[in-house]
N, C-alpha and C positions, 0 to 999 in steps of 0.2 A: 862382693862375692859371697861373704858369709851370710849377709841378709837374704840373698837369693836362695841359698841352701836352706836357711831356716824357714823361709816362706814355703819352699817346696815340701819340707817335712811337715809343716802345719797343714798344707793342702792334702798331703797324703793321709795324715792322721784323720782329718775331717772326712775325707772320702771313705776311709776304712770304717770310721764310726757310723757313717750313714749306711754303708753296706751292711754292717752288723745289725743295725737297728731295723733295717728293712727285712733282713733275714729272720730276725726274731719275731717281727710282726707277722710275716707270712706263716712262720711255723706255728705261732700262737693261734692264728686264724684257722689253720688246717686242723690243729688239735681241738679247737672249739667246735668245729663244724663237721668234721669227717664222719663222725658217728651218726649225726643226723642225716647227712647226705646218703650214707649207706643204708640207713633205715628207710629213707624215702624211696630209694631205688628198689629195695626189697619189697616194700609195700606195693609199688607200681607193678613189679613183676608178678607178685601174688595175685593182684587184681586181674592182670592180663591172662594168667594161667586159668583163673576161674572162669573167664569169659570164653576160653577156647573150647570148653565143653558145656553142654546144657546144664542149667541149674537143676539140681536134684538128681543128676546122673551119677554122682559120686558123693561119698560121705567121709572121705579121708582128707587130710591136709595135703593138697597137691605140692605146695611149696617145700614140704619136707619129704616128699616121696621121690626125689630125683635119683636116678640110676645112671651112672656114666655109660655112655655108648662106647663100644670098641673104637679105636682110633680110625680104622678104615671107614666105619659107618659115619663117624663124626665128620670126617673129611668129605664124605659123599653128601651128607645132608647140610652141614654147616660150613663146609669148606675151611675147616680149621682142625686142630688136633684134639680139641676137647669139646664135648657137647653132651647134653643130658636128655634122657627120656623120663617124663614124669608119669608114674603109674597111677591111674585113677581107679578107685575101688568102691564098690557098693556092697554092703553086707559081706565084706571080706573077699568078694570076687572081682576080678578085673573087669571094669566097665568101659575102659578106654585109655588112651594115652595122649600126652601132649609132648610133641617133639620140638626141640630147639633146632631151627633150620635157618638158612640164609641163602641169599642170592648175591653173588659178587658182581653181577652184571646189570644192576639198576642204572638208570640214566646218570644218577649222581654218585654211583658206587655201590657199596655194600648195603643190603637191606636185611636186617635181623628180624626173624619171625618166630612165632609160636604157632604150631599147627596141631589142632586137636582132632583126634580120630576115635570114633566109637569102636566098641568091641567087634562089630560086624564089618569094619573097614570103611564105614561112611565118614567122610570128612564132616566135622561138626563146627569148626571155627578156625579162622585164620586171623591172627593179630600181629600187627607190626610193632616190634619193640623199638627199633631205631632205623632211621633212614636219612638220606641227604637228597631226596628227590626235590625237584624245583617247586617252591611254594606256588600254589595257584595253578599248577599244571600236573606234575607227576605225583604230588603228595596226596592225591585222592585215594591212594592205596591204604592210607591210615584211617582207621575208623573214627578217629577224633576229627577228621576233616570231612569225610563223606561215608555213606553206607556201602560203598563198593565192595568191601571185604565180606559183607554178609551173604553175598551170592554163593559162597563156597559151602555154607551150612546145608547139610543134607545131601550133598553130592556123593554118589557111590564111587567105589574104587574104579569102576568101569568108565568113568567120565573121561572126556577128551580134555586133558589138562593143557590147553593152549588157548590163546585168544581167538576170537571168532575170525579175525583177519587171517589167521593161520590155519583155519579149519577146525578150531576147537570150540569149547562151550563157554569160554570166559568172556564176559563183557569187558569193554575197555573204553577209555576216553580218547576220542580222536585227537591226534597230535601228541599223545603221551602213551603210545603203545609199549614202549620199552619197559616202563615200570610194571605194567600188568603182565607182560610176557615173562619178566624175571620172577615175579611172585608165583605165577602159574607153574612155571618150571620147578620152583622149589617145592610147591605143594605136590607135584607129580612125583618128585623124589621121595617125599615122605610117604605118600600112598604106596609106592612100590616097595619101600622098605617094610612098611607095616604088613603088607601082604606076604612077604617072604619070611618075616620074623614073628608072625602072629603066634605060632605054636610056642615059641620060646617066651614071648612076652606074657602069655597066659600063665607061664610058670614063674614069672617075675624076673626073667633073664632077657637082656637086650640082644 
């Protein structure tokens, strides 16, 4: 009986030591890599921000020009409690904005976007930040996969922000309409917001 109890204690100590070692290893890995991961994510976002507006249309650092949107607007555009608008300036004057937006109704779920809009309300760029659309089917919305998103560049606020199947102006891939429909609706919300908030945005207020 004593031998069984001793064996149980040894097993428990071995398991505890293993768990502690694994925890320390995971913690050490996180400490060693989390700063680099954060830096990589920041660099990726900065690159996408720059792509959402035409090169040369701004001379400030977009990544550091974020202004928090009011909660109601954030919920409208990004369907969450917090989101930013990035104010683009050239020679000190507002030349456009980049809005954080999202569509919760993609085929694979939430699609995170950046939508660039010029001062006159013309959409200049749409970039997908993250998505879970089906590879080889709905993922064509991502510029890294196909040029589909480029069709939004230069479209005025008066555009019909819907896929052509629904009577709008947006092209889509047959069999993967849901992805394009979700992105188009998100762009529509951004365009509507900019139109109503333009006067405030020109003053640097969301």
